C-alpha positions as MATLAB code, in Angstrom:
seq = 'MERIFLSRSVSLPHTPRVPAALAPVVELMAAYRRQWALCGGWAVDAWVGRETREHADVDISVFVQDQRTLFEDLRGWQLVPHDALTPTNAEPWAGRELRHPGHLHGRRDRGEPVPASGILWPKDGFILDVQLDDRAGDEWLLQRQSAVRIPVARGILPSPWGLPTVAPEVLLFFKSRDLRRRDKLDFATLLPLLDSAQRAWLRDAVLRCGHPWSAALAAAG';
ca = [
     143.184  104.281  144.101;
     144.824  107.359  142.665;
     142.939  108.743  139.695;
     144.359  110.535  136.679;
     141.919  113.221  135.531;
     143.592  116.416  134.379;
     142.085  119.166  132.250;
     145.539  120.676  131.672;
     147.072  119.730  128.334;
     150.536  119.753  126.827;
     151.933  120.141  123.328;
     154.242  117.381  122.099;
     156.240  117.249  118.856;
     154.071  116.299  115.854;
     150.868  116.061  117.948;
     148.082  118.488  118.833;
     147.642  119.311  122.495;
     147.018  116.147  124.503;
     146.041  115.758  128.181;
     149.040  116.068  130.500;
     148.418  112.598  131.960;
     149.350  111.107  128.579;
     152.584  113.057  128.143;
     154.971  110.576  129.860;
     153.572  107.669  127.846;
     153.570  109.527  124.524;
     157.176  110.605  125.090;
     158.111  107.037  126.032;
     156.489  105.496  122.959;
     158.135  108.020  120.633;
     161.249  105.844  120.958;
     159.395  102.606  120.159;
     160.227  101.292  116.671;
     157.140   99.151  116.105;
     153.381   99.617  115.891;
     151.599  100.788  119.040;
     148.254  102.369  119.805;
     146.459  104.153  122.605;
     143.624  101.977  123.893;
     141.257  101.760  126.865;
     139.385  104.737  128.266;
     141.872  107.342  127.077;
     141.381  106.083  123.510;
     137.634  106.688  123.855;
     138.404  110.250  124.923;
     140.831  110.672  122.019;
     138.055  109.909  119.524;
     135.567  112.155  121.311;
     138.182  114.904  121.617;
     137.697  115.541  125.329;
     137.971  113.774  128.679;
     134.701  111.995  129.372;
     135.509  110.248  132.666;
     138.281  109.490  135.149;
     141.136  107.137  134.291;
     143.308  105.135  136.659;
     146.149  104.559  134.173;
     147.083  104.735  130.497;
     146.476  101.664  128.321;
     148.397  101.020  125.144;
     148.381   98.114  122.723;
     151.463   96.493  121.178;
     151.842   93.211  119.327;
     153.275   90.266  121.189;
     155.478   89.482  118.172;
     157.310   92.791  118.781;
     158.105   92.162  122.443;
     161.885   92.042  121.950;
     161.820   95.564  120.492;
     159.554   96.635  123.342;
     162.045   95.314  125.883;
     164.943   97.103  124.175;
     163.190  100.421  123.523;
     161.510  100.875  126.907;
     164.675  100.742  128.972;
     164.398  103.195  131.834;
     160.939  101.892  132.711;
     160.257   99.072  135.134;
     157.927   96.635  133.367;
     156.196   93.814  135.248;
     154.611   91.083  133.091;
     151.390   89.200  133.701;
     150.718   86.411  131.231;
     149.795   82.735  131.168;
     153.030   81.843  132.983;
     152.797   84.582  135.628;
     149.187   85.748  136.169;
     150.389   87.338  139.412;
     153.966   88.522  139.571;
     156.295   90.684  141.641;
     159.374   90.504  139.400;
     160.408   93.038  136.753;
     160.564   91.783  133.185;
     164.068   90.494  132.461;
     163.363   89.774  128.793;
     161.869   86.275  128.883;
     159.405   85.453  126.105;
     155.900   86.525  127.064;
     152.814   84.564  126.061;
     149.624   85.908  124.522;
     147.262   86.898  126.053;
     149.036   89.036  128.611;
     149.949   92.540  129.639;
     152.611   94.511  131.479;
     152.348   97.192  134.122;
     155.007   99.872  133.934;
     156.503  102.792  135.841;
     159.687  104.826  135.564;
     162.547  102.721  136.943;
     163.975  104.423  140.014;
     165.449  101.267  141.498;
     162.458  100.540  143.728;
     161.454   96.917  144.309;
     158.171   95.712  142.884;
     155.528   95.401  145.637;
     155.742   91.851  146.995;
     151.994   91.361  146.540;
     152.322   91.727  142.788;
     149.388   94.163  142.914;
     150.542   97.237  141.026;
     148.674  100.496  141.572;
     148.940  103.857  139.795;
     149.573  105.433  143.207;
     152.846  103.454  143.259;
     153.822  104.905  139.886;
     152.425  102.130  137.656;
     150.605  104.436  135.258;
     151.266  102.313  132.148;
     149.323   99.184  131.168;
     150.682   97.517  128.023;
     148.284   95.077  126.364;
     149.957   92.307  124.335;
     147.864   91.677  121.229;
     148.238   89.153  118.427;
     148.611   89.504  114.672;
     149.220   87.383  111.590;
     150.872   89.415  108.857;
     148.703   92.455  108.214;
     145.752   91.071  110.201;
     145.032   91.879  113.855;
     143.730   88.685  115.496;
     141.226   89.946  118.056;
     139.792   86.568  119.026;
     141.083   83.358  117.530;
     138.215   81.178  118.773;
     135.580   83.181  116.878;
     137.870   84.196  113.995;
     137.380   87.892  114.760;
     140.060   89.905  112.991;
     140.624   93.232  111.272;
     143.415   94.643  109.076;
     145.950   96.420  111.290;
     145.748   99.475  109.015;
     142.021   99.719  109.755;
     142.224   98.799  113.431;
     144.801  101.468  114.374;
     144.198  105.007  113.146;
     145.343  108.544  114.019;
     142.862  110.112  116.432;
     142.056  113.848  116.706;
     144.850  114.052  119.296;
     147.336  112.982  116.619;
     148.155  109.689  118.356;
     147.933  106.168  116.925;
     144.706  104.976  118.514;
     142.678  101.765  118.456;
     139.721  102.304  116.112;
     136.358  102.917  117.838;
     134.763   99.637  116.721;
     137.778   97.637  117.936;
     137.748   99.486  121.260;
     134.121   98.539  121.744;
     134.820   94.928  120.802;
     137.477   94.791  123.535;
     135.110   96.453  125.995;
     132.298   94.047  125.174;
     134.146   91.254  126.981;
     133.836   92.622  130.524;
     130.724   94.842  130.662;
     131.969   96.843  133.629;
     130.214  100.103  134.350;
     132.911  102.082  132.528;
     132.637   99.779  129.511;
     128.898  100.460  129.287;
     129.554  104.197  129.547;
     132.154  103.987  126.785;
     129.729  102.034  124.587;
     127.086  104.741  124.985;
     129.692  107.423  124.257;
     131.262  105.868  121.159;
     128.335  104.140  119.434;
     126.900  107.380  117.958;
     130.331  108.142  116.409;
     130.542  104.889  114.439;
     129.683  105.011  110.749;
     127.639  102.277  109.098;
     130.690  100.180  108.138;
     132.104  100.347  111.669;
     128.749   99.379  113.193;
     128.402   96.498  110.757;
     131.867   95.187  111.650;
     131.185   95.469  115.390;
     127.742   93.874  115.050;
     129.243   90.910  113.218;
     132.093   90.597  115.729;
     129.864   90.537  118.813;
     127.355   88.230  117.120;
     130.155   85.716  116.548;
     130.768   85.753  120.293;
     127.154   86.169  121.453;
     126.593   89.361  123.403;
     123.965   91.605  125.094;
     125.023   94.525  122.848;
     123.763   92.738  119.730;
     120.253   94.147  120.029;
     121.475   97.735  120.486;
     123.770   97.398  117.489;
     120.982   95.955  115.358;
     118.749   98.890  116.306;
     121.528  101.344  115.432;
     121.548  100.015  111.865;
];
């Protein structure tokens, strides 16, 4: 798999210098008229202020309720959806209503067909991974089953890179669901940066779901 790990940075309008790997996505989302946020591993790096590990692609979060605007504003990119109706898919998004939970892989549209396997790699240009999240009014619904939620204004904040970025405690809540090696590394990296209110929110959120991180969060206070 092709990896994106560049020390070179670029300066974009209204932002400090950001890693060059983010430039195409930041420029793309500048045209988007709704709320979005950097998430995933690059968001961890945005809070730390440096690149801490390799990244295969760039993850962003948008709300599923805004998908029509997403479809209209991201013309020029080939977006391939994966949701409850199409967990594997080899067809570009033609605008049908997408279901939550789901996500889209994206690359610049140069008229190339989507790989027939439906497996979309960064080496084939699919550097964008759009997570479709849920909200109710001003509340971000992170997990309906356990009633885990946070105000959108608290869950998405400007990071030191000047980009709208998923808040550290919300990032770690998302990462608590998989416990891959990179998720454990990100937990160790971000936990010391959380203040007492952020740790308390995260502790409560993972306790609602039951999780191995509960003990570490309790010890952190």
